[in-house]
FIDRENDREN-580596 format. One line per 10 residues: their letters; for each residue x, y, z of C-alpha. Coordinates in pm, 1 decimal, padded with zeros to 6 digits. Layout:
% FIDRENDREN-580596
A	X Y Z | ...
//
This chain:
% FIDRENDREN-580596
XXXXXXXXXX	-01998.1 03400.0 02357.3 | -02014.1 03065.1 02521.8 | -02339.0 02994.2 02726.7 | -02299.3 03055.6 03100.4 | -02319.0 02741.0 03308.0 | -02610.9 02659.9 03529.5 | -02549.1 02563.1 03876.6 | -02781.2 02332.0 04060.6 | -02793.0 02293.6 04429.6 | -03016.6 02146.1 04692.8
XXXXXXXXXX	-03349.2 02325.7 04747.5 | -03263.6 02351.3 05111.4 | -02949.8 02533.2 05040.9 | -03106.7 02756.1 04797.4 | -03374.6 02844.5 05058.6 | -03092.7 02927.1 05316.4 | -02909.9 03148.3 05079.6 | -03237.8 03327.5 04974.8 | -03314.3 03399.8 05342.7 | -02961.8 03542.5 05396.1
XXXXXXXXXX	-03007.0 03759.1 05070.2 | -03343.1 03884.3 05196.7 | -03176.8 04025.5 05501.7 | -02966.3 04250.4 05302.5 | -03063.3 04610.5 05264.1 | -03279.4 04692.5 04947.8 | -03011.6 04886.7 04780.6 | -02765.0 04590.0 04814.1 | -03031.7 04346.5 04683.1 | -03076.7 04566.2 04375.9
XXXXXXXXXX	-02700.0 04579.6 04316.4 | -02679.1 04206.2 04330.7 | -02971.2 04174.4 04095.8 | -02782.1 04400.4 03856.4 | -02460.0 04183.3 03886.3 | -02653.3 03865.0 03823.0 | -02805.2 04035.1 03519.7 | -02485.2 04156.2 03353.7 | -02260.1 03858.4 03454.5 | -01927.3 04019.5 03520.8
XXXXXXXXXX	-01999.9 04399.2 03489.6 | -01782.2 04692.2 03545.1 | -01864.2 04949.3 03816.4 | -01929.8 05196.2 03550.9 | -02191.3 04951.4 03396.4 | -02349.4 04881.0 03715.9 | -02378.9 05268.6 03789.6 | -02544.5 05329.5 03450.9 | -02778.6 05034.1 03501.1 | -02899.2 05137.9 03842.6
XXXXXXXXXX	-02876.1 05513.2 03777.0 | -02673.0 05591.6 04098.3 | -02336.0 05539.9 04255.2 | -02271.4 05179.5 04377.2 | -01927.4 05196.6 04530.0 | -02048.7 05174.1 04891.0 | -02292.7 04891.5 04822.7 | -01998.1 04694.3 04645.4 | -01772.4 04745.4 04936.7 | -02043.0 04620.7 05176.8
XXXXXXXXXX	-02111.1 04308.7 04961.0 | -01742.4 04236.5 04936.4 | -01723.7 04258.7 05323.9 | -02020.5 04013.7 05369.0 | -01835.6 03768.5 05111.5 | -02111.5 03784.0 04840.3 | -01901.8 03979.7 04594.0 | -01550.6 03994.7 04464.2 | -01375.0 04272.6 04260.9 | -01119.7 04155.2 04026.3
XXXXXXXXXX	-00807.0 04327.7 03928.8 | -00938.0 04432.9 03599.6 | -01224.0 04613.4 03773.8 | -01502.2 04377.5 03704.1 | -01749.8 04256.7 03981.5 | -01856.1 03900.1 04022.0 | -02025.5 03686.5 04281.7 | -01797.8 03517.3 04528.3 | -01963.6 03192.4 04458.5 | -02200.1 03092.0 04175.0
XXXXXXXXXX	-02458.6 02963.8 04423.8 | -02539.8 03318.5 04516.0 | -02635.7 03395.8 04167.1 | -02839.0 03084.1 04151.0 | -03022.1 03170.2 04467.2 | -03073.3 03531.8 04352.4 | -03243.0 03405.9 04035.6 | -03498.2 03220.2 04253.6 | -03554.6 03537.1 04460.7 | -03613.4 03780.5 04182.7
XXXXXXXXXX	-03958.6 03782.4 04047.9 | -03988.1 03738.3 03642.5 | -04107.0 04077.7 03601.9 | -03796.0 04223.2 03775.7 | -03553.2 04000.0 03589.1 | -03709.8 04078.3 03259.1 | -03707.9 04453.8 03328.5 | -03332.8 04444.1 03431.9 | -03240.0 04248.0 03119.3 | -03435.4 04515.0 02901.8
XXXXXXXXXX	-03235.9 04794.3 03064.7 | -02911.5 04588.5 03008.9 | -02996.3 04544.8 02640.0 | -03007.1 04919.0 02604.8 | -02681.9 04954.2 02803.9 | -02447.1 04707.6 02632.8 | -02313.3 04780.6 02275.3 | -02209.4 04421.4 02186.7 | -02490.1 04272.9 01948.7 | -02447.4 03933.5 02085.1
XXXXXXXXXX	-02467.7 04040.4 02440.2 | -02755.2 04266.3 02374.9 | -02935.1 03980.3 02195.3 | -02885.9 03763.9 02488.7 | -03049.7 04023.4 02716.8 | -03326.6 04057.6 02486.4 | -03390.3 03697.8 02476.5 | -03391.4 03661.5 02860.5 | -03627.1 03953.3 02883.8 | -03879.6 03817.7 02652.7
XXXXXXXXXX	-04128.6 03548.0 02741.9 | -04399.3 03564.6 02472.5 | -04345.7 03556.6 02087.9 | -04222.3 03867.2 01943.8 | -04134.5 03911.7 01572.4 | -03904.8 04206.7 01629.3 | -03709.2 04050.9 01908.0 | -03675.6 03716.2 01706.8 | -03538.5 03916.6 01424.3 | -03294.0 04088.5 01632.7
XXXXXXXXXX	-03182.5 03762.0 01783.2 | -03136.4 03614.9 01410.9 | -02890.0 03893.1 01366.4 | -02716.1 03832.0 01697.8 | -02683.7 03456.2 01624.3 | -02523.8 03533.8 01278.4 | -02285.4 03777.6 01444.0 | -02179.1 03511.9 01707.0 | -02124.8 03267.8 01414.2 | -01909.1 03515.9 01226.0
XXXXXXXXXX	-01697.0 03561.6 01546.6 | -01642.0 03183.3 01570.5 | -01874.6 03109.8 01866.2 | -02115.2 02854.5 01726.0 | -02243.4 02765.7 02070.4 | -02351.9 03120.1 02135.2 | -02522.8 03144.7 01785.5 | -02703.5 02824.0 01862.3 | -02836.3 02954.9 02189.9 | -02949.9 03273.4 02034.0
XXXXXXXXXX	-03112.6 03102.4 01743.7 | -03298.8 02869.9 01970.6 | -03433.5 03185.4 02150.9 | -03540.1 03342.4 01797.3 | -03723.9 03028.5 01719.2 | -03900.8 03027.8 02061.4 | -04000.5 03383.3 02013.2 | -04143.9 03326.1 01655.6 | -04507.2 03398.7 01638.0 | -04707.2 03081.3 01591.5
XXXXXXXXXX	-04862.5 03187.8 01273.2 | -04535.6 03271.7 01090.1 | -04452.1 02919.2 00994.8 | -04203.0 02997.9 00717.9 | -03990.2 03210.4 00978.0 | -04024.1 02913.9 01231.5 | -03882.4 02683.1 00961.5 | -03603.0 02909.4 00857.8 | -03495.9 02950.4 01232.8 | -03495.5 02567.9 01264.3
XXXXXXXXXX	-03256.8 02545.6 00977.6 | -03032.5 02801.8 01143.8 | -03049.0 02626.4 01475.1 | -02946.7 02315.3 01312.9 | -02660.1 02462.3 01118.6 | -02522.9 02621.9 01446.0 | -02546.6 02295.8 01632.5 | -02375.4 02109.5 01340.9 | -02089.0 02370.9 01340.8 | -02014.0 02316.8 01710.6
XXXXXXXXXX	-02038.8 01943.1 01678.0 | -02371.3 01884.5 01866.1 | -02493.5 01664.2 01584.7 | -02782.6 01501.7 01760.4 | -02936.8 01837.3 01838.7 | -02883.9 01939.9 01469.1 | -03057.9 01641.4 01355.0 | -03353.8 01712.4 01569.0 | -03372.5 02065.3 01426.9 | -03359.2 01956.4 01066.0
XXXXXXXXXX	-03605.1 01664.5 01122.2 | -03856.5 01922.8 01252.2 | -03860.1 02088.5 00921.2 | -03842.1 01778.0 00713.3 | -04141.5 01636.4 00888.4 | -04345.9 01952.7 00858.9 | -04637.0 01934.6 00613.9 | -04602.5 02319.1 00533.7 | -04224.1 02319.9 00524.4 | -04248.2 02452.6 00142.1
XXXXXXXXXX	-03931.3 02589.0 -00001.3 | -03755.7 02507.8 00336.4 | -03802.1 02132.1 00275.5 | -03524.5 02098.6 00023.7 | -03245.8 02266.6 00220.7 | -03361.5 02067.1 00542.0 | -03340.2 01740.9 00349.4 | -02982.0 01824.1 00241.6 | -02862.4 01945.5 00591.1 | -03027.0 01619.4 00743.9
XXXXXXXXXX	-02847.7 01399.3 00472.7 | -02505.0 01551.2 00549.7 | -02547.5 01417.7 00903.8 | -02678.9 01069.2 00788.8 | -02438.7 00784.3 00836.6 | -02633.7 00523.8 00665.7 | -02545.1 00563.6 00291.6 | -02845.4 00417.7 00143.2 | -03062.3 00657.1 00367.0 | -02840.5 00955.4 00281.7
XXXXXXXXXX	-02870.3 00895.4 -00093.6 | -03248.5 00873.9 -00060.3 | -03262.5 01208.5 00117.7 | -03044.8 01380.0 -00130.1 | -03249.0 01262.3 -00433.6 | -03565.1 01365.0 -00259.5 | -03419.1 01706.6 -00224.7 | -03322.6 01722.3 -00575.7 | -03676.1 01639.5 -00672.8 | -03811.5 01913.5 -00437.0
XXXXXXXXXX	-03602.4 02205.7 -00573.5 | -03537.9 02409.4 -00887.0 | -03256.0 02619.1 -00722.2 | -02923.1 02569.8 -00904.4 | -02747.3 02657.5 -00568.1 | -02930.7 02374.3 -00389.7 | -02875.4 02153.1 -00665.8 | -02504.6 02226.2 -00646.4 | -02520.7 02143.5 -00285.1 | -02686.4 01807.9 -00353.5
XXXXXXXXXX	-02432.2 01709.1 -00605.9 | -02158.8 01802.7 -00371.4 | -02313.3 01578.5 -00111.5 | -02338.6 01292.7 -00365.0 | -01987.0 01354.3 -00479.1 | -01869.2 01303.4 -00118.7 | -02097.9 01011.3 -00028.9 | -02087.6 00817.4 -00345.7 | -01736.9 00926.2 -00461.3 | -01542.0 00922.0 -00138.5
XXXXXXXXXX	-01737.8 00744.6 00132.2 | -01861.0 00467.6 -00083.1 | -01568.6 00472.6 -00315.7 | -01767.6 00493.0 -00638.4 | -01507.8 00710.0 -00804.0 | -01640.1 00770.7 -01134.0 | -01990.8 00847.8 -00996.9 | -01846.5 01089.7 -00754.1 | -01638.8 01256.5 -01020.4 | -01946.2 01312.6 -01231.2
XXXXXXXXXX	-02134.5 01456.8 -00934.4 | -01853.7 01705.2 -00854.1 | -01822.7 01829.1 -01215.5 | -02207.8 01884.6 -01208.2 | -02174.0 02072.2 -00883.3 | -01902.9 02281.8 -01025.9 | -02122.0 02376.0 -01326.0 | -02430.3 02457.8 -01120.1 | -02247.1 02659.6 -00850.2 | -02088.8 02860.9 -01116.7
XXXXXXXXXX	-02435.2 02930.5 -01283.0 | -02580.5 03019.1 -00944.0 | -02282.0 03246.2 -00848.1 | -02250.6 03037.1 -00525.5 | -01900.0 03074.7 -00414.7 | -01932.1 02834.7 -00106.5 | -02050.4 02547.7 -00331.9 | -01806.8 02626.9 -00600.6 | -01510.0 02602.7 -00368.1 | -01658.5 02268.0 -00218.7
XXXXXXXXXX	-01701.7 02120.5 -00549.9 | -01366.4 02205.4 -00681.0 | -01201.0 02056.3 -00368.5 | -01413.5 01740.5 -00385.4 | -01344.8 01704.1 -00771.0 | -00969.1 01756.5 -00703.4 | -00992.2 01502.9 -00420.2 | -01153.5 01232.4 -00608.7 | -00935.6 01280.2 -00931.0 | -00633.7 01236.7 -00703.0
XXXXXXXXXX	-00758.1 00919.8 -00564.5 | -00834.8 00803.1 -00907.8 | -00465.1 00882.3 -01000.8 | -00542.9 01184.5 -01207.3 | -00443.4 01467.8 -00974.6 | -00529.0 01825.3 -01103.4 | -00360.5 02080.3 -00873.5 | -00513.2 02365.4 -01084.1 | -00854.9 02286.4 -00939.8 | -00731.7 02362.7 -00595.6
XXXXXXXXXX	-00565.7 02658.4 -00715.5 | -00876.4 02793.2 -00856.1 | -01062.4 02714.4 -00525.2 | -00791.8 02864.2 -00311.6 | -00910.7 03229.0 -00315.9 | -01254.1 03137.3 -00180.9 | -01102.9 02904.8 00083.5 | -01243.8 03114.4 00369.2 | -01605.4 03072.6 00242.3 | -01614.3 02699.3 00359.5
XXXXXXXXXX	-01568.2 02505.1 00670.5 | -01216.5 02406.8 00748.6 | -01254.2 02043.3 00647.8 | -01372.4 02145.3 00297.3 | -01077.1 02387.9 00226.8 | -00855.4 02327.1 -00061.5 | -00547.1 02355.0 00174.2 | -00672.1 02036.5 00339.9 | -00716.1 01849.7 00027.0 | -00376.5 01942.6 -00096.7
XXXXXXXXXX	-00223.2 01831.3 00241.9 | -00390.0 01480.4 00196.7 | -00256.8 01449.1 -00162.9 | 00098.6 01541.0 -00035.9 | 00073.2 01288.7 00246.1 | -00025.9 01008.1 00001.6 | 00272.0 01111.9 -00223.1 | 00511.4 01083.7 00085.4 | 00578.5 01457.5 00108.2 | 00519.8 01434.8 00471.1
XXXXXXXXXX	00665.8 01763.4 00618.7 | 00472.5 01975.1 00346.2 | 00157.6 01775.9 00426.2 | 00223.3 01824.8 00810.1 | 00251.3 02199.1 00765.8 | -00079.2 02232.6 00575.2 | -00287.7 02010.2 00797.6 | -00172.5 02123.8 01137.2 | -00205.1 02478.6 01021.9 | -00580.8 02399.8 00931.0
XXXXXXXXXX	-00638.1 02208.9 01238.3 | -00520.0 02511.5 01437.9 | -00745.4 02714.6 01244.1 | -01044.5 02487.1 01322.5 | -00962.4 02532.3 01697.5 | -00948.2 02914.9 01653.7 | -01295.3 02906.9 01478.8 | -01442.0 02670.4 01728.4 | -01520.0 02452.0 01434.6 | -01587.5 02120.8 01622.2
XXXXXXXXXX	-01755.7 01972.9 01320.8 | -01436.6 01979.7 01125.9 | -01194.9 01871.0 01396.0 | -01286.5 01492.0 01407.6 | -01222.2 01459.7 01040.1 | -00895.3 01647.7 01055.1 | -00776.1 01432.9 01364.7 | -00820.8 01120.2 01147.5 | -00593.9 01264.7 00895.8 | -00338.5 01377.5 01135.7
XXXXXXXXXX	-00333.8 01031.8 01297.7 | -00262.2 00881.1 00963.0 | 00011.9 01132.8 00901.9 | 00167.2 01074.9 01244.6 | 00166.0 00699.9 01189.7 | 00350.1 00738.4 00850.3 | 00603.7 00972.2 01008.3 | 00656.0 00732.8 01278.4 | 00546.0 00980.9 01543.8 | 00389.5 00729.7 01794.4
XXXXXXXXXX	00339.2 00990.0 02071.7 | 00139.1 01204.2 01838.9 | -00074.0 00905.3 01729.1 | -00158.6 00846.7 02089.2 | -00212.0 01205.8 02162.0 | -00447.2 01261.7 01864.0 | -00649.6 00946.8 01940.0 | -00700.7 01082.1 02296.8 | -00798.7 01410.3 02176.1 | -01042.2 01277.0 01933.4
XXXXXXXXXX	-01188.9 01049.6 02194.2 | -01270.2 01350.6 02415.3 | -01410.8 01550.1 02125.3 | -01653.6 01300.1 02002.9 | -01768.4 01176.5 02325.2 | -02103.9 01361.7 02289.0 | -02115.9 01357.1 01917.1 | -02321.4 01113.5 01697.0 | -02016.6 01083.9 01483.0 | -02103.6 00842.9 01188.7
XXXXXXXXXX	-02160.9 00538.1 01423.7 | -01804.8 00575.4 01560.6 | -01650.0 00398.6 01264.1 | -01367.3 00641.2 01234.4 | -01315.6 00637.3 01601.9 | -01259.6 00269.7 01565.4 | -00985.1 00326.4 01317.4 | -00809.1 00597.3 01518.9 | -00807.2 00374.9 01829.8 | -00696.0 00073.0 01640.2
XXXXXXXXXX	-00387.8 00266.0 01495.7 | -00303.6 00405.3 01829.2 | -00323.4 00057.9 01983.9 | -00104.0 -00087.7 01707.6 | 00171.3 00148.9 01814.0 | 00134.9 00153.9 02188.1 | -00065.4 -00167.0 02242.0 | -00205.3 -00396.7 02355.0 | -00218.1 -00564.7 02020.2 | -00553.6 -00742.2 02095.7
XXXXXXXXXX	-00716.4 -00403.9 02151.9 | -00591.6 -00292.3 01799.5 | -00741.0 -00612.0 01640.8 | -01074.6 -00574.2 01839.8 | -01125.4 -00210.0 01744.6 | -01039.9 -00285.4 01376.0 | -01275.0 -00587.2 01357.5 | -01568.9 -00426.0 01515.3 | -01511.1 -00104.2 01286.4 | -01511.7 -00329.9 00981.1
XXXXXXXXXX	-01837.0 -00480.5 01073.2 | -02007.3 -00136.1 01145.9 | -01861.8 00018.1 00822.7 | -01993.6 -00263.5 00609.1 | -02336.0 -00235.0 00759.5 | -02362.7 00124.5 00675.8 | -02207.2 00108.1 00348.1 | -01892.3 00310.3 00439.0 | -01659.4 00154.5 00193.3 | -01361.4 00392.9 00233.3
XXXXXXXXXX	-01392.2 00352.7 00612.2 | -01401.5 -00034.6 00574.3 | -01083.2 -00019.4 00368.3 | -00904.4 00190.5 00628.3 | -00997.1 -00057.1 00909.5 | -00903.6 -00354.4 00688.6 | -00575.8 -00204.7 00638.5 | -00504.1 -00158.4 01000.6 | -00657.4 -00511.3 01068.8 | -00424.8 -00659.7 00818.9
XXXXXXXXXX	-00128.1 -00479.6 00997.7 | -00219.2 -00621.9 01342.8 | -00230.0 -00969.5 01188.6 | 00103.3 -00920.6 01014.0 | 00230.5 -00801.6 01360.9 | 00122.2 -01121.3 01526.2 | 00266.9 -01335.3 01255.7 | -00071.8 -01456.7 01131.8 | -00014.9 -01384.9 00754.8 | -00300.6 -01588.0 00645.4
XXXXXXXXXX	-00548.9 -01389.1 00855.1 | -00376.4 -01066.2 00729.5 | -00439.1 -01169.7 00368.0 | -00796.3 -01250.2 00439.2 | -00839.9 -00905.2 00591.0 | -00658.5 -00738.9 00296.2 | -00790.4 -00918.1 -00007.0 | -01128.4 -00770.9 -00003.9 | -00976.4 -00430.9 00024.5 | -00734.1 -00490.2 -00262.7
XXXXXXXXXX	-01033.7 -00605.8 -00472.9 | -01214.9 -00283.3 -00419.7 | -00903.5 -00075.6 -00498.6 | -00877.2 -00278.5 -00828.8 | -01246.8 -00271.3 -00926.0 | -01274.2 00110.4 -00855.4 | -00954.1 00177.3 -01030.9 | -00788.7 00361.4 -00733.6 | -00483.6 00500.0 -00891.5 | -00337.0 00666.3 -00584.6
XXXXXXXXXX	-00152.1 00387.5 -00379.5 | -00084.0 00619.9 -00078.9 | -00462.6 00676.6 -00027.8 | -00508.6 00367.1 00167.6 | -00176.2 00161.0 00138.9 | -00329.4 -00193.0 00114.5 | -00116.5 -00296.4 -00172.5 | 00212.5 -00302.7 00007.3 | 00066.2 -00490.0 00319.1 | -00105.6 -00738.5 00080.6
XXXXXXXXXX	00245.8 -00814.5 -00074.3 | 00388.2 -00848.7 00274.0 | 00133.5 -01123.3 00356.3 | 00168.8 -01296.2 00021.0 | 00539.2 -01307.1 00035.8 | 00545.0 -01493.7 00365.0 | 00275.5 -01728.5 00241.3 | 00511.8 -01801.8 -00046.6 | 00274.1 -01665.1 -00305.0 | 00556.2 -01517.8 -00517.5
XXXXXXXXXX	00356.0 -01495.5 -00858.6 | 00050.3 -01329.2 -00671.6 | 00292.6 -01097.1 -00495.0 | 00439.2 -00989.2 -00811.1 | 00103.6 -00930.6 -00967.0 | 00000.4 -00711.6 -00679.2 | 00324.1 -00516.1 -00695.7 | 00240.1 -00441.8 -01054.3 | -00051.2 -00230.1 -00940.4 | 00229.5 00026.4 -00832.3
XXXXXXXXXX	00378.7 00063.2 -01170.8 | 00180.1 00357.1 -01314.5 | 00210.6 00579.1 -01003.6 | 00578.8 00496.4 -00977.5 | 00631.6 00574.2 -01358.9 | 00464.8 00901.6 -01300.6 | 00729.9 01012.8 -01031.9 | 00521.5 00938.5 -00730.0 | 00786.1 00935.9 -00452.3 | 00614.1 00698.2 -00200.0
XXXXXXXXXX	00490.8 00460.3 -00482.5 | 00855.1 00444.1 -00613.3 | 00985.8 00360.6 -00263.7 | 00706.7 00105.1 -00208.4 | 00750.4 -00074.7 -00540.2 | 01107.1 -00137.8 -00443.3 | 01001.2 -00265.7 -00100.7 | 00742.3 -00486.3 -00271.9 | 00978.9 -00602.0 -00529.4 | 01209.5 -00721.3 -00246.8
XXXXXXXXXX	00933.4 -00907.6 -00075.4 | 00828.9 -01088.1 -00385.9 | 01181.2 -01184.4 -00457.5 | 01197.7 -01323.0 -00100.4 | 00880.9 -01522.9 -00189.1 | 01063.4 -01659.5 -00488.9 | 01370.7 -01770.0 -00290.7 | 01605.2 -01493.6 -00421.6 | 01703.4 -01397.2 -00071.3 | 02015.9 -01189.8 -00150.5
XXXXXXXXXX	01843.1 -00987.9 -00443.8 | 01553.1 -00942.2 -00188.9 | 01771.0 -00798.6 00070.9 | 01939.8 -00556.7 -00160.8 | 01588.3 -00425.5 -00290.4 | 01457.5 -00390.1 00079.2 | 01764.7 -00194.5 00189.6 | 01738.8 00024.3 -00106.2 | 01361.4 00093.0 -00022.3 | 01460.0 00170.5 00347.9
XXXXXXXXXX	01697.9 00425.1 00229.4 | 01418.3 00574.4 00004.6 | 01161.9 00588.7 00271.0 | 01427.6 00758.6 00505.6 | 01470.2 01027.7 00245.6 | 01101.3 01090.9 00244.6 | 01071.9 01085.0 00615.3 | 00841.8 00781.3 00603.9 | 00993.7 00639.7 00932.9 | 00740.8 00358.8 00985.6
XXXXXXXXXX	00780.6 00221.6 00633.0 | 01151.4 00251.7 00679.5 | 01140.7 00055.0 00989.1 | 00933.9 -00216.1 00828.9 | 01185.6 -00246.0 00526.6 | 01480.0 -00262.1 00768.6 | 01320.6 -00561.0 00956.6 | 01220.4 -00734.6 00632.4 | 01578.1 -00688.8 00509.4 | 01701.4 -00856.9 00807.7
XXXXXXXXXX	01446.4 -01153.8 00735.3 | 01609.5 -01170.3 00376.6 | 01953.1 -01178.1 00507.7 | 01874.6 -01450.9 00747.1 | 01722.7 -01654.6 00470.1 | 02039.3 -01588.2 00271.9 | 02252.3 -01727.5 00564.1 | 02408.0 -01411.2 00656.2 | 02315.9 -01419.8 01017.8 | 02553.3 -01143.3 01138.4
XXXXXXXXXX	02418.3 -00895.7 00891.2 | 02058.6 -01031.7 00963.4 | 02095.6 -00955.3 01330.6 | 02237.2 -00610.4 01261.2 | 01943.6 -00515.1 01042.5 | 01674.0 -00663.9 01273.0 | 01848.3 -00497.6 01571.8 | 01842.7 -00161.9 01389.6 | 01454.9 -00224.8 01313.7 | 01406.4 -00267.8 01691.8
XXXXXXXXXX	01572.4 00063.6 01757.8 | 01389.2 00241.7 01492.2 | 01051.0 00106.1 01625.2 | 01145.7 00188.8 01984.8 | 01246.7 00549.9 01884.2 | 00925.7 00623.2 01707.4 | 00704.9 00486.1 01996.6 | 00593.7 00175.7 01801.7 | 00660.4 -00032.1 02114.3 | 00438.1 -00311.6 01996.3
XXXXXXXXXX	00639.9 -00349.1 01677.3 | 00966.2 -00312.3 01857.2 | 00871.5 -00590.0 02106.3 | 00754.9 -00832.8 01822.4 | 01059.8 -00756.3 01619.5 | 01306.2 -00811.0 01904.7 | 01168.2 -01171.9 01937.6 | 01321.0 -01228.0 01600.8 | 01675.7 -01148.4 01716.9 | 01732.2 -01485.0 01855.6
XXXXXXXXXX	01651.6 -01650.9 01523.8 | 01880.2 -01407.6 01342.3 | 02162.9 -01469.0 01592.7 | 02160.7 -01854.3 01595.5 | 02211.0 -02045.8 01919.0 | 02469.7 -01819.9 02082.3 | 02459.8 -01427.4 02109.8 | 02831.4 -01438.3 02135.5 | 02876.6 -01534.9 01778.7 | 02790.2 -01175.5 01696.6
XXXXXXXXXX	03043.5 -01033.6 01926.6 | 03406.6 -00991.4 01924.9 | 03598.5 -01152.1 02207.2 | 03641.8 -00831.2 02384.6 | 03278.8 -00723.7 02346.1 | 03175.0 -01069.6 02482.8 | 03395.1 -01029.6 02781.2 | 03253.9 -00694.8 02862.9 | 02893.7 -00830.3 02810.4 | 02955.9 -01119.4 03040.6
XXXXXXXXXX	03088.6 -00910.3 03317.3 | 02786.8 -00657.8 03280.5 | 02556.0 -00962.2 03313.8 | 02747.7 -01068.9 03632.0 | 02651.7 -00738.0 03790.0 | 02995.9 -00549.0 03754.0 | 02990.7 -00170.0 03706.1 | 03193.6 -00009.7 03414.9 | 03460.2 00095.6 03647.4 | 03483.1 -00256.0 03804.2
XXXXXXXXXX	03511.7 -00390.6 03438.9 | 03769.4 -00163.0 03335.5 | 03988.3 -00237.5 03646.2 | 03941.8 -00623.9 03573.2 | 04036.3 -00599.6 03207.1 | 04298.6 -00346.5 03240.1 | 04135.2 -00095.9 03012.4 | 03976.9 00255.3 03046.4 | 03626.7 00330.3 03138.9 | 03578.5 00492.8 02804.4
XXXXXXXXXX	03687.4 00161.5 02635.3 | 03429.9 -00026.4 02830.8 | 03149.4 00217.3 02741.0 | 03251.1 00188.0 02372.0 | 03244.2 -00190.0 02378.0 | 02904.0 -00180.3 02550.8 | 02752.2 00050.9 02312.8 | 02856.3 -00188.3 02019.7 | 02707.0 -00480.5 02236.0 | 02366.1 -00301.2 02283.3
XXXXXXXXXX	02344.3 -00216.4 01905.1 | 02441.1 -00571.8 01798.3 | 02205.5 -00750.6 02046.0 | 01916.5 -00505.8 02006.5 | 01888.6 -00417.6 02370.3 | 01883.7 -00074.7 02548.6 | 01966.1 -00153.1 02907.8 | 02192.8 -00371.9 03141.5 | 01889.3 -00560.5 03238.7 | 01790.4 -00648.1 02900.0
XXXXXXXXXX	02141.2 -00745.5 02809.7 | 02145.9 -00983.3 03111.3 | 01826.0 -01145.7 03009.0 | 01939.9 -01171.1 02653.8 | 02257.5 -01354.2 02747.8 | 02093.3 -01574.6 02997.3 | 01833.6 -01689.1 02735.5 | 02121.4 -01746.0 02478.4 | 02312.0 -01956.9 02748.3 | 01992.7 -02171.8 02811.8
XX	01982.7 -02286.0 02446.9 | 02347.1 -02386.0 02432.0
//
């Protein structure tokens, strides 16, 4: 049950509407008060509430333009301002009495709870308890907003002397706000308990809940350790170690420490028979082990039966989807992650959706689905507009990825640079690595390979120091090799490529294809252009088989660069032209535009060197403004022959329209 909107209007207009409502017969005013109380009632509900037939009054109100009767038989105000004016007109005692009557009339516990809340002004322990139950029911139905509204009323109606109940209800309010993504409101609710001198047994859970929403890692760690010292509960200790597993192991990328916390959380959750914390712990342990390069799918299988006991972003299906994405098994990953995102929408889990949208953006970028990258970025932008979402660091990442596809390139670089600074200030190591990866990509895109290496080297160092064994987690290895190769650092490029050996030897599909690409780049840096091109074209085919379209396009372009270095200008132009087409097809327009600029270098001084005599004649006539039919007549060939020649010209020159072809030939002529 979503909370009903409140309509505000000028006092003068309210006064005018009140005056018109006062002029209505008393029975009609009573009917309108009942409609305002029940929202969109049926005629039967109105009859039961008022204890009389209401048909004639409804017809009169419809005739006056105050009420409407919908096709499903429900009654509503013609305009919300009528309801607003009526609330001003009705005395509190009358509104309260109507809500009490309505509470007895409705059978839905959530709706009944709302009426009880609106009927009660002073603290009432029984009503507060009823609202607790109604809030829990709303949360179970996937309506956290309604649950938060009811829980706030329950807290308001708690007798002042019952401090333990007040603290428990503040925790519930915070949990419901957290679930619907209203993080600032959740923090306020948890802080009330944390700062209370009489919080007692509620202090530890409040500290843990507050820690989960803290984006400064030093502060988060302090809160969790304070909670551990304040409780003897095995269940709460499991929750604390789960938080440390995520914050230290994943967010700060201290893998061994995170793995140890996850193992302790598993043990404590099992002893406490806490299914929720057990599922979370198993998922986080599996996640961290996979990043370490020691994946254990059995842990996820063990967690799977309890999947529905946890929020969507903690489900084992999500963890498995991420592991599959890192390995390059993109379609399987897509099926799992999209299904869980759909589930989060169904459950109104706005706390999980921002995290899932980051993963879906990553996945779409690897698949070369530029339209999805842009769509996910826009969706996430709207979703987190009112959320205090970890300082916006992951929003920076998503925006940077989207801009690296659709442009402008400077925006991608600005988003990434700002995100790196903020992530570092907050101790968010993994977020910083993500942002350094996309920052390195933006520098590679602009041809500034020295800046790319400067952005990527710190990330590569962390990956080595923390023994990250999953190269697809944050793929800084391949982009580091790409930067080093152009800088002529052949030996260093080979050393970085060697970081892929263990994963490739284990049969990791993406690592195997990436090692081939990196070998090709290292060979290019060593001056072995022919061998480099062979490796890069092999990598392209391997990426194509995996559906890693972005990587395949990169390898295609890099193969063209190697072929050009080998003096094979025609083959180089073919490869670079193919890369332009690939980037264009996937919506990576920034990459397509940049790659297209390389075509002139690959082609030499004259575009005609790539074309047969017949293709060049057709191309020149197109550039002169002739239609296909006119060209066919002039060359004494069929229109189909002209079209076939033109298709080959487009492919060879890397253009997609007659205007682009004209500009291409004009530019080539100007260099002759």
